N, CA, C and O atoms as a DFTB+ gen file, in Angstrom:
400 C
 N C O
     1  1     -75.492      30.070     -76.674
     2  2     -75.414      28.660     -76.593
     3  2     -75.180      28.179     -75.236
     4  3     -74.272      28.645     -74.548
     5  1     -76.043      27.176     -74.786
     6  2     -75.524      26.615     -73.342
     7  2     -74.546      25.753     -73.688
     8  3     -74.546      24.976     -74.643
     9  1     -73.413      25.984     -72.578
    10  2     -72.356      24.994     -72.559
    11  2     -72.965      23.422     -72.108
    12  3     -74.011      23.270     -71.476
    13  1     -72.285      22.569     -72.467
    14  2     -72.490      21.154     -72.057
    15  2     -72.120      21.128     -70.561
    16  3     -70.925      21.104     -70.267
    17  1     -72.924      21.130     -69.735
    18  2     -72.450      20.901     -68.108
    19  2     -72.234      19.279     -67.965
    20  3     -71.596      18.935     -66.970
    21  1     -72.688      18.258     -68.839
    22  2     -72.189      16.817     -68.299
    23  2     -71.135      16.283     -68.384
    24  3     -70.498      16.254     -69.436
    25  1     -70.675      15.660     -67.098
    26  2     -69.440      14.782     -67.211
    27  2     -69.518      13.452     -67.473
    28  3     -70.528      12.771     -67.297
    29  1     -68.543      13.090     -67.864
    30  2     -68.451      11.752     -68.518
    31  2     -68.287      10.925     -66.888
    32  3     -67.707      11.289     -65.865
    33  1     -69.063       9.707     -67.204
    34  2     -69.142       8.905     -65.803
    35  2     -67.695       7.933     -66.032
    36  3     -67.258       7.257     -66.963
    37  1     -67.244       8.260     -64.686
    38  2     -65.881       7.804     -64.300
    39  2     -64.784       8.461     -64.579
    40  3     -63.771       7.923     -64.133
    41  1     -64.622       9.460     -65.175
    42  2     -63.615      10.465     -65.499
    43  2     -62.971      10.799     -64.052
    44  3     -61.749      10.703     -63.941
    45  1     -63.658      11.139     -63.077
    46  2     -62.848      11.526     -61.957
    47  2     -61.922      10.184     -61.378
    48  3     -60.733      10.240     -61.062
    49  1     -62.797       8.977     -61.333
    50  2     -62.003       7.738     -60.918
    51  2     -60.776       7.473     -61.673
    52  3     -59.672       7.250     -61.176
    53  1     -61.119       7.524     -63.131
    54  2     -59.851       7.274     -64.003
    55  2     -58.724       8.587     -63.617
    56  3     -57.605       8.378     -64.085
    57  1     -58.824       9.530     -63.054
    58  2     -57.949      10.308     -62.777
    59  2     -57.248       9.910     -61.620
    60  3     -56.020       9.978     -61.567
    61  1     -57.942       9.502     -60.695
    62  2     -57.393       8.823     -59.241
    63  2     -56.580       7.695     -59.616
    64  3     -55.451       7.584     -59.139
    65  1     -57.056       6.824     -60.447
    66  2     -56.225       5.458     -60.654
    67  2     -54.793       6.169     -61.354
    68  3     -53.701       6.024     -60.805
    69  1     -54.937       6.851     -62.471
    70  2     -53.648       7.439     -62.828
    71  2     -52.856       8.081     -62.053
    72  3     -51.666       8.193     -62.345
    73  1     -53.281       8.514     -61.140
    74  2     -52.333       9.338     -59.720
    75  2     -51.611       8.058     -59.238
    76  3     -50.399       7.926     -59.068
    77  1     -52.676       7.056     -59.032
    78  2     -51.962       6.032     -58.214
    79  2     -50.965       5.283     -59.183
    80  3     -49.815       5.117     -58.777
    81  1     -51.234       4.930     -60.134
    82  2     -50.171       4.457     -61.222
    83  2     -48.832       5.303     -61.308
    84  3     -47.796       4.717     -61.624
    85  1     -48.820       6.545     -61.060
    86  2     -47.948       7.338     -60.981
    87  2     -47.093       7.273     -59.905
    88  3     -45.877       7.217     -60.089
    89  1     -47.666       7.273     -58.603
    90  2     -47.082       6.695     -57.319
    91  2     -46.223       5.341     -57.363
    92  3     -45.209       5.167     -56.686
    93  1     -46.711       4.506     -58.159
    94  2     -45.945       2.918     -58.346
    95  2     -45.015       3.452     -59.246
    96  3     -43.879       3.230     -58.829
    97  1     -45.021       4.094     -60.360
    98  2     -44.003       4.316     -61.121
    99  2     -42.743       5.123     -60.711
   100  3     -41.619       5.015     -61.201
   101  1     -43.110       5.876     -59.807
   102  2     -42.061       6.765     -59.002
   103  2     -41.224       6.336     -58.032
   104  3     -40.134       6.799     -57.694
   105  1     -42.035       5.096     -57.470
   106  2     -41.349       4.177     -56.264
   107  2     -40.410       3.556     -56.636
   108  3     -40.483       2.820     -57.620
   109  1     -39.070       3.748     -55.772
   110  2     -38.006       3.057     -56.450
   111  2     -38.047       1.455     -56.202
   112  3     -37.378       0.666     -56.869
   113  1     -38.825       1.123     -55.270
   114  2     -39.086      -0.510     -55.127
   115  2     -39.377      -0.975     -56.307
   116  3     -40.012      -0.253     -57.075
   117  1     -38.974      -2.281     -56.703
   118  2     -39.662      -2.929     -57.810
   119  2     -40.891      -3.749     -57.456
   120  3     -40.826      -4.010     -56.255
   121  1     -41.854      -4.201     -57.942
   122  2     -43.082      -4.893     -57.680
   123  2     -42.710      -6.280     -58.304
   124  3     -42.265      -6.370     -59.448
   125  1     -42.948      -7.511     -57.364
   126  2     -42.942      -8.613     -57.756
   127  2     -43.850      -9.725     -57.375
   128  3     -44.102      -9.947     -56.191
   129  1     -44.357     -10.438     -58.357
   130  2     -45.235     -11.704     -58.005
   131  2     -44.658     -12.690     -58.012
   132  3     -44.387     -13.070     -59.151
   133  1     -44.148     -13.647     -56.809
   134  2     -43.545     -14.847     -56.943
   135  2     -44.288     -16.326     -56.885
   136  3     -45.362     -16.572     -56.336
   137  1     -43.592     -17.066     -57.462
   138  2     -44.426     -18.397     -57.366
   139  2     -43.385     -19.692     -57.158
   140  3     -42.209     -19.683     -57.521
   141  1     -43.991     -20.685     -56.569
   142  2     -42.930     -21.768     -56.208
   143  2     -43.935     -23.008     -56.237
   144  3     -45.105     -22.758     -55.947
   145  1     -43.599     -24.290     -56.553
   146  2     -44.126     -25.165     -56.337
   147  2     -43.527     -25.902     -55.112
   148  3     -42.364     -26.291     -55.216
   149  1     -44.134     -26.107     -54.082
   150  2     -43.640     -26.821     -52.958
   151  2     -44.429     -27.935     -52.523
   152  3     -45.522     -28.104     -53.063
   153  1     -43.993     -28.815     -51.522
   154  2     -44.714     -29.853     -50.861
   155  2     -44.998     -29.448     -49.431
   156  3     -44.161     -28.916     -48.702
   157  1     -46.384     -29.772     -49.044
   158  2     -46.493     -29.474     -47.938
   159  2     -47.341     -30.619     -47.179
   160  3     -48.031     -31.466     -47.748
   161  1     -47.188     -30.505     -46.006
   162  2     -47.974     -32.164     -45.148
   163  2     -48.538     -31.325     -43.756
   164  3     -47.672     -30.772     -43.078
   165  1     -49.748     -31.234     -43.383
   166  2     -50.083     -30.829     -42.201
   167  2     -49.442     -31.130     -41.272
   168  3     -49.202     -32.337     -41.235
   169  1     -49.026     -30.533     -40.443
   170  2     -48.238     -30.526     -39.316
   171  2     -48.237     -29.474     -37.995
   172  3     -47.891     -28.299     -38.121
   173  1     -48.579     -29.931     -36.988
   174  2     -48.525     -28.622     -35.966
   175  2     -47.016     -28.343     -35.594
   176  3     -46.035     -29.021     -35.900
   177  1     -47.074     -27.178     -34.859
   178  2     -45.612     -26.559     -34.468
   179  2     -44.911     -27.443     -33.703
   180  3     -43.835     -27.881     -34.109
   181  1     -45.370     -27.766     -32.654
   182  2     -44.769     -28.436     -31.694
   183  2     -44.164     -30.014     -32.237
   184  3     -43.279     -30.679     -31.699
   185  1     -44.909     -30.329     -33.398
   186  2     -44.533     -31.730     -33.934
   187  2     -43.227     -31.470     -34.672
   188  3     -42.196     -32.138     -34.606
   189  1     -43.503     -30.200     -35.501
   190  2     -42.393     -29.993     -36.402
   191  2     -41.064     -29.691     -35.823
   192  3     -40.028     -29.989     -36.418
   193  1     -41.082     -29.068     -34.600
   194  2     -39.945     -28.542     -33.464
   195  2     -39.336     -29.663     -33.166
   196  3     -38.134     -29.788     -33.405
   197  1     -40.363     -31.058     -32.367
   198  2     -39.756     -32.277     -31.853
   199  2     -39.101     -32.936     -32.941
   200  3     -37.874     -33.040     -32.963
   201  1     -39.897     -33.424     -33.915
   202  2     -39.742     -34.602     -34.887
   203  2     -38.832     -34.013     -36.050
   204  3     -37.977     -34.749     -36.545
   205  1     -38.958     -32.969     -36.412
   206  2     -37.975     -32.426     -37.650
   207  2     -36.775     -31.748     -37.217
   208  3     -35.725     -32.110     -37.747
   209  1     -36.742     -30.899     -36.412
   210  2     -36.029     -29.981     -35.890
   211  2     -35.222     -30.700     -34.920
   212  3     -34.016     -30.466     -34.850
   213  1     -35.811     -31.600     -34.122
   214  2     -35.174     -32.404     -32.970
   215  2     -34.880     -31.523     -31.878
   216  3     -33.857     -31.845     -31.273
   217  1     -35.539     -30.395     -31.398
   218  2     -35.410     -29.510     -30.371
   219  2     -36.656     -29.658     -29.519
   220  3     -37.670     -30.254     -29.883
   221  1     -36.456     -28.968     -28.172
   222  2     -37.776     -29.197     -27.466
   223  2     -38.406     -27.977     -27.696
   224  3     -37.891     -26.879     -27.904
   225  1     -39.671     -28.319     -27.630
   226  2     -40.813     -27.037     -28.124
   227  2     -40.864     -26.307     -26.658
   228  3     -41.314     -26.852     -25.650
   229  1     -40.379     -25.108     -26.707
   230  2     -40.513     -24.199     -25.354
   231  2     -41.716     -23.061     -25.455
   232  3     -42.002     -22.281     -24.546
   233  1     -42.398     -23.136     -26.826
   234  2     -43.273     -22.270     -26.462
   235  2     -44.711     -22.675     -25.743
   236  3     -44.919     -23.884     -25.638
   237  1     -45.769     -21.725     -25.215
   238  2     -46.878     -22.296     -24.297
   239  2     -47.729     -22.759     -25.351
   240  3     -48.143     -23.895     -25.122
   241  1     -48.129     -22.265     -26.427
   242  2     -49.260     -22.708     -27.236
   243  2     -48.732     -23.182     -28.619
   244  3     -47.854     -22.591     -29.249
   245  1     -49.424     -24.419     -29.060
   246  2     -49.155     -25.134     -29.872
   247  2     -50.124     -24.641     -31.203
   248  3     -51.308     -24.436     -30.935
   249  1     -49.755     -24.476     -32.385
   250  2     -50.611     -24.138     -33.652
   251  2     -50.555     -25.148     -34.772
   252  3     -49.619     -25.868     -35.122
   253  1     -51.862     -25.025     -35.283
   254  2     -51.700     -25.890     -36.697
   255  2     -51.150     -25.193     -37.656
   256  3     -51.231     -23.966     -37.713
   257  1     -50.471     -25.998     -38.593
   258  2     -49.515     -25.581     -40.026
   259  2     -49.125     -26.593     -40.532
   260  3     -49.670     -27.672     -40.302
   261  1     -48.157     -26.465     -41.284
   262  2     -47.653     -27.289     -42.435
   263  2     -46.157     -27.537     -42.264
   264  3     -45.489     -26.622     -41.781
   265  1     -45.587     -28.630     -42.593
   266  2     -44.299     -28.780     -42.961
   267  2     -44.218     -28.605     -44.307
   268  3     -44.793     -29.373     -45.077
   269  1     -43.412     -27.458     -44.769
   270  2     -43.174     -27.150     -46.107
   271  2     -41.441     -27.576     -46.666
   272  3     -40.365     -27.175     -46.223
   273  1     -41.708     -28.415     -47.654
   274  2     -40.297     -28.488     -48.593
   275  2     -40.103     -27.773     -49.860
   276  3     -40.769     -28.082     -50.848
   277  1     -39.253     -26.861     -49.889
   278  2     -38.934     -26.590     -51.169
   279  2     -38.093     -27.206     -51.973
   280  3     -37.251     -27.957     -51.480
   281  1     -38.154     -27.023     -53.223
   282  2     -37.502     -27.743     -54.466
   283  2     -36.026     -28.067     -54.353
   284  3     -35.510     -29.060     -54.866
   285  1     -35.326     -27.066     -53.572
   286  2     -33.786     -27.128     -53.182
   287  2     -33.525     -28.011     -51.840
   288  3     -32.392     -28.351     -51.502
   289  1     -34.679     -28.336     -51.126
   290  2     -34.559     -29.597     -50.125
   291  2     -34.531     -28.685     -49.102
   292  3     -34.283     -29.298     -48.063
   293  1     -34.698     -27.234     -48.856
   294  2     -35.048     -26.400     -47.845
   295  2     -36.388     -26.787     -46.931
   296  3     -37.463     -26.837     -47.529
   297  1     -36.365     -27.004     -45.807
   298  2     -37.577     -27.519     -44.862
   299  2     -37.799     -26.566     -43.939
   300  3     -36.932     -26.152     -43.169
   301  1     -39.094     -26.136     -43.980
   302  2     -39.538     -25.069     -42.759
   303  2     -41.001     -25.094     -42.446
   304  3     -41.733     -25.634     -43.276
   305  1     -41.591     -24.523     -41.236
   306  2     -42.699     -24.816     -41.035
   307  2     -43.684     -23.479     -41.175
   308  3     -43.303     -22.345     -40.887
   309  1     -44.644     -23.715     -41.529
   310  2     -45.707     -22.526     -41.929
   311  2     -46.892     -22.527     -41.064
   312  3     -47.521     -23.581     -40.977
   313  1     -47.279     -21.514     -40.423
   314  2     -48.591     -21.520     -39.820
   315  2     -49.734     -21.279     -40.814
   316  3     -49.795     -20.468     -41.739
   317  1     -50.735     -22.303     -40.337
   318  2     -51.967     -22.892     -41.241
   319  2     -52.580     -21.728     -42.155
   320  3     -52.813     -21.889     -43.353
   321  1     -52.806     -20.577     -41.480
   322  2     -53.398     -19.304     -41.913
   323  2     -52.590     -18.871     -43.186
   324  3     -53.042     -18.755     -44.325
   325  1     -51.284     -18.652     -42.757
   326  2     -50.514     -17.958     -43.930
   327  2     -50.170     -18.907     -44.755
   328  3     -49.684     -18.403     -45.768
   329  1     -50.203     -20.421     -44.810
   330  2     -50.044     -21.218     -45.893
   331  2     -51.110     -21.430     -46.670
   332  3     -50.997     -21.574     -47.888
   333  1     -52.556     -21.483     -45.874
   334  2     -53.717     -21.508     -46.713
   335  2     -54.134     -20.013     -47.507
   336  3     -54.953     -20.018     -48.426
   337  1     -53.562     -18.927     -47.100
   338  2     -53.608     -17.815     -47.622
   339  2     -52.796     -17.734     -49.006
   340  3     -53.321     -17.051     -49.886
   341  1     -51.621     -18.331     -49.282
   342  2     -51.041     -18.288     -50.188
   343  2     -50.677     -19.593     -51.213
   344  3     -49.995     -19.427     -52.225
   345  1     -51.094     -20.597     -50.910
   346  2     -51.199     -21.655     -51.609
   347  2     -52.238     -22.594     -52.041
   348  3     -53.184     -22.569     -51.254
   349  1     -52.389     -23.368     -52.961
   350  2     -53.453     -24.230     -53.244
   351  2     -52.998     -25.614     -53.623
   352  3     -51.829     -25.779     -53.971
   353  1     -53.829     -26.599     -53.579
   354  2     -53.390     -27.883     -53.957
   355  2     -53.298     -27.853     -55.352
   356  3     -53.926     -27.079     -56.075
   357  1     -52.587     -28.619     -55.680
   358  2     -52.277     -28.914     -57.434
   359  2     -52.936     -29.928     -57.843
   360  3     -52.779     -30.983     -57.229
   361  1     -53.784     -29.884     -58.903
   362  2     -54.460     -30.795     -59.452
   363  2     -53.893     -31.934     -60.005
   364  3     -52.688     -31.888     -60.251
   365  1     -54.641     -33.154     -60.301
   366  2     -54.043     -34.232     -60.860
   367  2     -53.333     -33.907     -62.263
   368  3     -52.239     -34.324     -62.645
   369  1     -54.232     -33.056     -62.936
   370  2     -53.698     -32.628     -64.636
   371  2     -52.421     -31.718     -64.225
   372  3     -51.340     -32.110     -64.665
   373  1     -52.423     -30.812     -63.610
   374  2     -51.182     -30.072     -63.008
   375  2     -49.873     -30.776     -62.653
   376  3     -48.734     -30.626     -63.095
   377  1     -50.298     -31.457     -61.874
   378  2     -49.087     -32.316     -61.195
   379  2     -48.313     -33.269     -62.579
   380  3     -47.135     -33.622     -62.527
   381  1     -49.196     -33.562     -63.715
   382  2     -48.465     -34.548     -64.660
   383  2     -47.671     -33.308     -65.708
   384  3     -47.138     -33.610     -66.776
   385  1     -47.713     -32.175     -65.268
   386  2     -47.156     -31.156     -66.033
   387  2     -45.695     -30.744     -65.738
   388  3     -44.987     -30.032     -66.451
   389  1     -45.329     -31.393     -64.408
   390  2     -43.926     -31.520     -63.979
   391  2     -43.762     -32.675     -63.387
   392  3     -44.637     -33.525     -63.221
   393  1     -42.192     -32.754     -62.926
   394  2     -41.790     -33.887     -61.863
   395  2     -41.425     -33.235     -60.495
   396  3     -40.744     -32.211     -60.440
   397  1     -41.853     -33.798     -59.525
   398  2     -41.378     -33.514     -58.328
   399  2     -40.133     -34.070     -57.599
   400  3     -39.853     -33.674     -56.467
């Protein structure tokens, strides 16, 4: 009798994924996903430093970004790309679910 030489589709890939999961499980660092509801207003870095922090802007290049206010009142500036990559605008329906 001939032995069945067929291999299940995806078996090798499944084994690779199992190995990756084991690596994550053995890593002592814990993995988190964080979310915050923040307020943001478009503001370039120079304006933030001058108007919000009341300091002289000493850098050569100004860049676009956002003034960010956290629920605890902490205010910081975020570069536009970093802000856009990690935030999205709350819809009117979502806004009605919580009070800012």
